[in-house]
NUBAMI-348320 format. One record per residue (C-alpha): chain; z, y, x. Coordinates in Angstrom, 2 decimals, always signed. Layout:
BEGIN
+-------+---------+---------+---------+
: kette :      pz :      py :      px :
+-------+---------+---------+---------+
:     A :       Z :       Y :       X :
...
+-------+---------+---------+---------+
***
This chain:
BEGIN
+-------+---------+---------+---------+
: kette :      pz :      py :      px :
+-------+---------+---------+---------+
:     A :   +0.01 :   -0.11 :   +0.07 :
:     A :   +0.88 :   +2.26 :   +2.77 :
:     A :   -2.24 :   +1.44 :   +4.43 :
:     A :   -4.44 :   +2.40 :   +1.44 :
:     A :   -2.26 :   +5.67 :   +1.10 :
:     A :   -2.95 :   +6.34 :   +4.98 :
:     A :   -6.66 :   +5.77 :   +4.31 :
:     A :   -6.89 :   +7.68 :   +1.22 :
:     A :   -5.25 :  +10.62 :   +2.83 :
:     A :   -7.67 :  +10.45 :   +5.95 :
:     A :  -10.51 :  +10.42 :   +3.72 :
:     A :   -9.14 :  +13.50 :   +1.90 :
:     A :   -8.36 :  +15.41 :   +5.28 :
:     A :  -11.89 :  +14.55 :   +6.41 :
:     A :  -13.29 :  +15.86 :   +2.91 :
:     A :  -11.22 :  +18.90 :   +3.40 :
:     A :  -12.36 :  +19.44 :   +7.05 :
:     A :  -16.00 :  +18.98 :   +6.03 :
:     A :  -15.69 :  +21.67 :   +3.18 :
:     A :  -13.83 :  +23.93 :   +5.36 :
:     A :  -16.51 :  +23.66 :   +8.15 :
:     A :  -19.16 :  +24.33 :   +5.81 :
:     A :  -17.64 :  +27.45 :   +4.50 :
:     A :  -17.06 :  +28.69 :   +8.01 :
:     A :  -20.62 :  +28.06 :   +8.87 :
:     A :  -21.86 :  +29.68 :   +5.51 :
:     A :  -19.64 :  +32.59 :   +6.39 :
:     A :  -21.07 :  +33.25 :   +9.79 :
:     A :  -24.70 :  +32.28 :   +8.86 :
:     A :  -24.70 :  +34.59 :   +5.74 :
:     A :  -24.47 :  +37.88 :   +7.78 :
:     A :  -26.79 :  +36.70 :  +10.20 :
:     A :  -29.46 :  +35.56 :   +7.72 :
:     A :  -28.86 :  +39.05 :   +5.93 :
:     A :  -29.70 :  +40.98 :   +9.11 :
:     A :  -32.84 :  +38.67 :   +9.58 :
:     A :  -34.16 :  +39.22 :   +6.22 :
:     A :  -33.15 :  +43.04 :   +6.03 :
:     A :  -35.09 :  +43.61 :   +9.13 :
:     A :  -38.16 :  +41.88 :   +7.96 :
:     A :  -37.80 :  +43.78 :   +4.49 :
:     A :  -37.69 :  +47.25 :   +6.40 :
:     A :  -40.51 :  +46.28 :   +8.58 :
:     A :  -42.68 :  +45.58 :   +5.46 :
:     A :  -41.24 :  +48.87 :   +3.85 :
:     A :  -42.01 :  +51.01 :   +6.90 :
:     A :  -45.76 :  +49.74 :   +7.09 :
:     A :  -46.07 :  +50.57 :   +3.39 :
:     A :  -44.75 :  +54.02 :   +4.21 :
:     A :  -47.20 :  +54.37 :   +6.90 :
:     A :  -50.09 :  +53.82 :   +4.54 :
:     A :  -48.82 :  +56.46 :   +2.30 :
:     A :  -48.40 :  +58.83 :   +5.03 :
:     A :  -51.89 :  +57.79 :   +6.30 :
:     A :  -53.34 :  +58.38 :   +2.55 :
:     A :  -51.44 :  +61.72 :   +2.45 :
:     A :  -52.56 :  +63.25 :   +5.75 :
:     A :  -56.09 :  +62.34 :   +4.64 :
:     A :  -55.63 :  +63.78 :   +1.13 :
:     A :  -54.44 :  +66.93 :   +2.78 :
:     A :  -57.26 :  +67.05 :   +5.04 :
:     A :  -59.61 :  +67.14 :   +2.16 :
:     A :  -57.59 :  +69.22 :   -0.60 :
:     A :  -55.40 :  +71.47 :   +1.84 :
:     A :  -52.16 :  +69.91 :   +0.39 :
:     A :  -50.31 :  +67.01 :   -0.32 :
:     A :  -49.96 :  +65.53 :   -3.65 :
:     A :  -46.76 :  +64.30 :   -5.45 :
:     A :  -48.50 :  +61.81 :   -7.68 :
:     A :  -49.41 :  +58.36 :   -6.89 :
:     A :  -52.17 :  +58.26 :   -9.46 :
:     A :  -54.00 :  +61.09 :   -7.67 :
:     A :  -53.43 :  +59.36 :   -4.33 :
:     A :  -54.60 :  +55.98 :   -5.22 :
:     A :  -57.75 :  +57.65 :   -6.76 :
:     A :  -58.39 :  +59.57 :   -3.63 :
:     A :  -58.24 :  +56.21 :   -1.54 :
:     A :  -60.38 :  +54.55 :   -3.84 :
:     A :  -62.82 :  +57.27 :   -4.34 :
:     A :  -62.41 :  +60.07 :   -2.02 :
:     A :  -64.21 :  +60.66 :   +1.49 :
:     A :  -63.46 :  +62.14 :   +5.01 :
:     A :  -65.15 :  +64.46 :   +6.98 :
:     A :  -66.07 :  +62.93 :  +10.48 :
:     A :  -67.76 :  +64.83 :  +13.37 :
:     A :  -70.78 :  +62.93 :  +14.67 :
:     A :  -71.18 :  +63.66 :  +18.58 :
:     A :  -74.12 :  +62.74 :  +20.57 :
:     A :  -75.13 :  +64.01 :  +24.26 :
:     A :  -73.00 :  +65.57 :  +26.94 :
:     A :  -72.64 :  +69.25 :  +27.76 :
:     A :  -74.21 :  +70.14 :  +31.20 :
:     A :  -71.68 :  +71.62 :  +33.57 :
:     A :  -73.65 :  +74.95 :  +33.93 :
:     A :  -73.56 :  +75.56 :  +29.99 :
:     A :  -71.08 :  +76.27 :  +27.42 :
:     A :  -70.76 :  +73.85 :  +24.36 :
:     A :  -72.11 :  +76.74 :  +22.29 :
:     A :  -75.33 :  +77.04 :  +24.58 :
:     A :  -75.77 :  +73.19 :  +25.00 :
:     A :  -75.71 :  +72.95 :  +21.24 :
:     A :  -78.20 :  +75.90 :  +20.83 :
:     A :  -80.52 :  +74.32 :  +23.41 :
:     A :  -80.64 :  +71.00 :  +21.81 :
:     A :  -78.75 :  +69.32 :  +24.92 :
:     A :  -75.99 :  +67.93 :  +22.30 :
:     A :  -75.95 :  +67.17 :  +18.71 :
:     A :  -72.93 :  +67.82 :  +16.56 :
:     A :  -72.77 :  +66.86 :  +12.77 :
:     A :  -70.38 :  +66.38 :   +9.96 :
:     A :  -70.81 :  +63.19 :   +7.96 :
:     A :  -68.57 :  +61.87 :   +5.03 :
:     A :  -67.12 :  +58.45 :   +5.25 :
:     A :  -65.06 :  +56.71 :   +2.57 :
:     A :  -61.40 :  +56.85 :   +2.81 :
:     A :  -60.91 :  +53.16 :   +1.58 :
:     A :  -63.51 :  +51.85 :   +4.08 :
:     A :  -62.41 :  +53.74 :   +7.11 :
:     A :  -58.68 :  +53.95 :   +6.75 :
:     A :  -57.38 :  +51.18 :   +4.40 :
:     A :  -59.78 :  +48.30 :   +5.30 :
:     A :  -57.05 :  +46.71 :   +7.01 :
:     A :  -54.67 :  +46.13 :   +4.03 :
:     A :  -54.22 :  +42.79 :   +2.57 :
:     A :  -52.75 :  +44.07 :   -0.90 :
:     A :  -54.30 :  +45.98 :   -3.90 :
:     A :  -54.50 :  +49.76 :   -3.14 :
:     A :  -52.76 :  +50.21 :   -6.47 :
:     A :  -49.65 :  +48.62 :   -5.12 :
:     A :  -49.16 :  +51.18 :   -2.37 :
:     A :  -47.05 :  +52.88 :   -4.70 :
:     A :  -44.46 :  +50.14 :   -4.77 :
:     A :  -42.14 :  +48.56 :   -2.09 :
:     A :  -43.60 :  +45.12 :   -0.94 :
:     A :  -40.44 :  +43.41 :   -1.27 :
:     A :  -37.10 :  +43.17 :   -3.13 :
:     A :  -37.67 :  +44.23 :   -6.69 :
:     A :  -41.02 :  +46.07 :   -5.83 :
:     A :  -39.67 :  +49.11 :   -7.29 :
:     A :  -42.05 :  +52.36 :   -7.15 :
:     A :  -41.30 :  +54.56 :   -4.20 :
:     A :  -40.22 :  +58.16 :   -5.08 :
:     A :  -42.49 :  +60.61 :   -4.01 :
:     A :  -42.56 :  +64.44 :   -4.22 :
:     A :  -43.87 :  +67.55 :   -2.45 :
:     A :  -42.11 :  +70.77 :   -1.62 :
:     A :  -42.00 :  +73.77 :   +0.73 :
:     A :  -39.68 :  +73.70 :   +3.81 :
:     A :  -38.39 :  +76.67 :   +5.45 :
:     A :  -38.40 :  +76.12 :   +8.98 :
:     A :  -35.73 :  +77.70 :  +11.64 :
:     A :  -38.31 :  +80.14 :  +12.71 :
:     A :  -38.84 :  +81.45 :   +9.14 :
:     A :  -42.16 :  +79.82 :   +8.50 :
:     A :  -42.97 :  +78.02 :   +5.35 :
:     A :  -44.75 :  +74.65 :   +5.48 :
:     A :  -45.86 :  +72.11 :   +2.97 :
:     A :  -44.38 :  +68.74 :   +3.06 :
:     A :  -44.19 :  +65.48 :   +1.17 :
:     A :  -41.57 :  +62.96 :   +1.15 :
:     A :  -41.69 :  +59.14 :   -0.03 :
:     A :  -38.82 :  +57.00 :   -0.12 :
:     A :  -36.98 :  +53.83 :   -1.76 :
:     A :  -33.31 :  +52.99 :   -2.06 :
:     A :  -31.72 :  +50.34 :   +0.04 :
:     A :  -30.75 :  +48.64 :   -3.21 :
:     A :  -34.36 :  +48.20 :   -4.20 :
:     A :  -35.52 :  +47.03 :   -0.91 :
:     A :  -32.68 :  +44.33 :   -0.42 :
:     A :  -32.62 :  +43.30 :   -4.18 :
:     A :  -31.91 :  +39.62 :   -4.39 :
:     A :  -29.95 :  +39.39 :   -1.26 :
:     A :  -26.02 :  +39.14 :   -1.04 :
:     A :  -24.50 :  +41.85 :   -2.92 :
:     A :  -21.45 :  +42.41 :   -1.04 :
:     A :  -23.48 :  +42.60 :   +2.04 :
:     A :  -25.78 :  +45.26 :   +0.60 :
:     A :  -22.77 :  +47.22 :   -0.37 :
:     A :  -21.20 :  +46.88 :   +3.05 :
:     A :  -24.65 :  +47.84 :   +4.68 :
:     A :  -25.04 :  +50.89 :   +2.25 :
:     A :  -21.26 :  +52.07 :   +3.02 :
:     A :  -22.22 :  +52.14 :   +6.72 :
:     A :  -24.57 :  +54.89 :   +6.07 :
:     A :  -22.33 :  +57.11 :   +4.21 :
:     A :  -21.28 :  +60.41 :   +5.70 :
:     A :  -19.93 :  +63.66 :   +4.68 :
:     A :  -21.08 :  +66.95 :   +5.12 :
:     A :  -19.27 :  +70.35 :   +4.73 :
:     A :  -21.01 :  +73.41 :   +3.24 :
:     A :  -20.16 :  +77.03 :   +2.90 :
:     A :  -22.32 :  +79.47 :   +0.90 :
:     A :  -22.02 :  +83.29 :   +1.15 :
:     A :  -23.99 :  +85.79 :   -1.01 :
:     A :  -23.92 :  +89.28 :   +0.89 :
:     A :  -21.66 :  +88.14 :   +3.27 :
:     A :  -18.80 :  +87.26 :   +0.67 :
:     A :  -17.90 :  +83.77 :   -0.22 :
:     A :  -19.72 :  +82.08 :   -2.91 :
:     A :  -18.49 :  +78.67 :   -2.22 :
:     A :  -16.68 :  +77.37 :   +0.58 :
:     A :  -15.71 :  +73.98 :   +2.21 :
:     A :  -17.79 :  +72.16 :   +0.03 :
:     A :  -17.60 :  +68.42 :   +0.78 :
:     A :  -20.51 :  +66.16 :   +0.12 :
:     A :  -20.16 :  +62.48 :   +0.29 :
:     A :  -23.35 :  +60.50 :   +0.58 :
:     A :  -23.54 :  +58.25 :   -2.43 :
:     A :  -21.92 :  +60.89 :   -4.77 :
:     A :  -25.03 :  +62.26 :   -5.97 :
:     A :  -26.40 :  +65.96 :   -5.91 :
:     A :  -24.23 :  +68.96 :   -6.36 :
:     A :  -25.60 :  +72.09 :   -8.01 :
:     A :  -24.38 :  +75.60 :   -7.42 :
:     A :  -25.93 :  +78.30 :   -9.77 :
:     A :  -25.97 :  +82.03 :   -8.77 :
:     A :  -27.78 :  +85.16 :   -9.58 :
:     A :  -29.43 :  +87.44 :   -6.84 :
:     A :  -31.02 :  +90.86 :   -7.11 :
:     A :  -33.60 :  +92.10 :   -4.75 :
:     A :  -32.39 :  +92.43 :   -1.28 :
:     A :  -29.61 :  +90.06 :   -1.66 :
:     A :  -28.95 :  +87.70 :   +1.08 :
:     A :  -27.84 :  +84.02 :   +0.94 :
:     A :  -26.21 :  +82.32 :   +3.72 :
:     A :  -25.67 :  +78.52 :   +4.02 :
:     A :  -23.56 :  +77.14 :   +6.84 :
:     A :  -23.03 :  +73.39 :   +6.89 :
:     A :  -21.97 :  +70.64 :   +9.35 :
:     A :  -23.52 :  +67.03 :   +8.72 :
:     A :  -20.84 :  +64.27 :   +9.29 :
:     A :  -23.12 :  +62.37 :  +11.44 :
:     A :  -25.98 :  +63.66 :  +13.65 :
:     A :  -28.37 :  +60.72 :  +13.03 :
:     A :  -28.77 :  +61.74 :   +9.19 :
:     A :  -29.48 :  +64.85 :   +7.55 :
:     A :  -28.42 :  +66.32 :   +4.15 :
:     A :  -31.11 :  +68.20 :   +2.42 :
:     A :  -30.44 :  +71.58 :   +0.80 :
:     A :  -32.85 :  +72.68 :   -1.98 :
:     A :  -32.97 :  +76.27 :   -3.02 :
:     A :  -34.49 :  +76.27 :   -6.67 :
:     A :  -35.81 :  +79.54 :   -7.82 :
:     A :  -37.66 :  +80.79 :  -10.95 :
:     A :  -40.97 :  +79.63 :   -9.84 :
:     A :  -40.79 :  +77.52 :   -6.48 :
:     A :  -38.59 :  +75.02 :   -4.70 :
:     A :  -37.66 :  +75.28 :   -1.21 :
:     A :  -36.31 :  +72.57 :   +1.11 :
:     A :  -33.73 :  +73.97 :   +3.51 :
:     A :  -32.52 :  +71.90 :   +6.36 :
:     A :  -31.38 :  +71.98 :   +9.92 :
:     A :  -34.08 :  +70.21 :  +12.16 :
:     A :  -31.35 :  +69.73 :  +14.60 :
:     A :  -28.22 :  +68.52 :  +12.77 :
:     A :  -26.27 :  +67.58 :  +15.85 :
:     A :  -25.87 :  +71.69 :  +16.19 :
:     A :  -24.22 :  +73.44 :  +13.45 :
:     A :  -26.48 :  +76.48 :  +12.49 :
:     A :  -26.28 :  +78.70 :   +9.53 :
:     A :  -29.30 :  +79.39 :   +7.23 :
:     A :  -29.96 :  +82.92 :   +6.00 :
:     A :  -32.51 :  +83.72 :   +3.17 :
:     A :  -33.68 :  +86.97 :   +4.91 :
:     A :  -37.28 :  +85.38 :   +5.14 :
:     A :  -37.36 :  +84.75 :   +1.14 :
:     A :  -37.63 :  +87.41 :   -1.48 :
:     A :  -34.74 :  +86.48 :   -3.87 :
:     A :  -34.63 :  +87.92 :   -7.29 :
:     A :  -33.47 :  +86.00 :  -10.22 :
:     A :  -31.42 :  +82.81 :  -11.15 :
:     A :  -31.29 :  +80.30 :   -8.47 :
:     A :  -29.67 :  +76.81 :   -8.05 :
:     A :  -28.58 :  +75.62 :   -4.65 :
:     A :  -28.92 :  +71.81 :   -4.86 :
:     A :  -27.22 :  +69.68 :   -2.21 :
:     A :  -28.54 :  +66.40 :   -1.80 :
:     A :  -27.75 :  +63.28 :   +0.40 :
:     A :  -31.04 :  +61.83 :   +0.59 :
:     A :  -30.92 :  +60.27 :   +4.08 :
:     A :  -27.49 :  +59.16 :   +4.02 :
:     A :  -27.18 :  +57.50 :   +0.51 :
:     A :  -29.09 :  +54.28 :   +1.22 :
:     A :  -32.64 :  +55.86 :   +1.36 :
:     A :  -35.36 :  +54.58 :   +3.57 :
:     A :  -38.46 :  +56.73 :   +3.81 :
:     A :  -40.48 :  +59.52 :   +5.61 :
:     A :  -41.36 :  +63.03 :   +5.60 :
:     A :  -44.56 :  +64.74 :   +6.71 :
:     A :  -44.08 :  +68.24 :   +7.85 :
:     A :  -47.72 :  +69.79 :   +8.10 :
:     A :  -49.50 :  +67.75 :  +10.60 :
:     A :  -46.13 :  +66.36 :  +11.93 :
:     A :  -44.77 :  +63.17 :  +10.45 :
:     A :  -41.16 :  +62.66 :  +10.75 :
:     A :  -38.70 :  +59.78 :   +9.91 :
:     A :  -35.47 :  +60.62 :   +8.61 :
:     A :  -33.84 :  +62.30 :  +11.77 :
:     A :  -37.15 :  +63.44 :  +13.39 :
:     A :  -36.67 :  +60.96 :  +16.03 :
:     A :  -39.00 :  +58.08 :  +14.68 :
:     A :  -35.98 :  +56.24 :  +13.57 :
:     A :  -36.99 :  +54.68 :  +10.17 :
:     A :  -33.45 :  +53.91 :   +8.80 :
+-------+---------+---------+---------+
***
């Protein structure tokens, strides 16, 4: 009897050991598998964003501006053209290019080529799917255009395309997604002044809490000053100034340095909303194009 009990106890202990070993292995392997799959999905999403960027840059070359509409962008890819300069011959050393062109030594001509056949012949998916992330729940990218005020006071047109981590990582372990998203959170501190007087101070924006809106009225000659300190140099908080007829995106292009922004380059007059966004830290994955310069989140080519 004791022998049977001993054998049974050994079997139970072995079973418990096997079960515990299984969960230990799973506990170790699950984060590793998550990281591997995450990297694959981010790379797929990055490539799709690059295709969007390519299409937008081509669209801007033809139309002079970016488009916020995927329908318009897809139609341009399918039916649009690009101008390509055809060159033949070489400029003699004793002539300028203009003289060589006049004398017939060289030929320069502009031809039209199909956007789809020239820029998108490499893709292995239907062009209409360029609007959707290629993994996860295949949600549609968020895309918009706006105007950015640079540090030198120059207004440039931009577009942004992005998708949330939740959409990209959909179907993977929920807790690991939460953990990853939490690792990207940061806090920014913002002070807002109107004509040197505090309008709002020591605002604290935690990424993931959603946008914060501050309404104010401005008359001609008024100056709004925004000073903010991002909580981590590798991400940026975006600040929108939404006026009666236009939206501006205001952001420090070097977030490791605290710099105030002043509205002196803008003609303020009317009702405004300062909108504080947590776009980059709040689990977003995307790219922004500023003029001909294409940026990815922290302006350093980092796609996360």
